[in-house]
N, C-alpha and C positions, 0 to 999 in steps of 0.2 A: 395871668400864668404864673407870673412870680409873686410870692407874698410879699418879698422884701429884697432889698440890693444883695443880701447875703445869698439868698438862694441864686440870685444872677450870677455873683461872683464865683460860687462854687461851680455852677455850670460852664463858666468860661474857663475856669481852671481845669475842669475835666477835660474840656476840648482842647486846651493847650497840651495836656499830658498825652492825649489821643494822637494829636498832630506830631508830637515829638517821637512818639512810638512809629507812626505811620513813616515819617522821615528815615527813620532807622531801617525799617523794613525794607523801604524802596532801596535804600543804598546797598543793602546787603544782597539783592538780587543781581542776577547775572542774564544776560540776553544774548544769545549766539545768533549769528546769521552768517549764511553762506551764500557766495554769488559765484557765476561762471561755472556751475557745475562743481563747485568746491575749490575753484583756483584761489578764491579768496575767503578767508574765514575772520570775522571780527566777533570780538566779545566785548560787550559795554556792561557797566555796572548801572544802577539804578538812578544814578546822578548824571547818566549821559556821558561818562567818561570811558574811553576807549581804553580797555584794560589787557588785550592781547588782540595779536594781528598776526596771521599766519598767509603767507602768500606762496603759492607753488612755483617753483622754478619756471614753469611754462609760462606764467603771466609776466615773467619778467623781459621776456623777447618781445613783446609789444607794448610800448608805452602807453599808446592811446588806449588799447584795451584795458590795460592795468588801471588807469585812472578813470575809466568808465565804471568798471568793476567797483573800486574802491568807493566812489561816490554813492553809487548805488547802494551797496552794502551799509556804508554808513548812514545813508537816509533811512534805509529800511530799519537799521538798529534803533536810530533815534525815534522812529514812529513807535516802535515796540515800547520804547521806554516812556514816551509821552502817553501813550495808550494805558500803559500800567498805571502810571501817576493818576490819571485821570479817573479810572475806575476804582483805584484805591480811595482816592479822594471822594468820590461819590458814595462809595461804602460807608466812608465814615461820617459823611453828612446823612446818610440814610440811617445811620443807627441813632441819629438825634430823634427819631420818629415825627420828622417834621416840625420839630418845634422851632418857631421864630419868634424870639424874644422882642423883637422889634414890631411884629405885626400890630395894626389897629384893631381895637376889638369894641 
């Protein structure tokens, strides 16, 4: 597949550049989740960091409900981030055309 190590090096450099671009894209995305009919709203960036949290005053009256809603919303937002990371990574790998430089021929 590769005529020399230079070709493989160029491919690896391209992959590294694509991975850096992908990381920057992921970090710039925002994922929003609502729980409890909008009593809780969480915004999370592509790195999985909570960047905004809105709690309706009604949710402040019941500590147990608030905890459950926060846990659920945070878990849902984390799942969204992970799914986005996986689909983006698969898209990047798909762009290689299935090339495996380490496959035996």
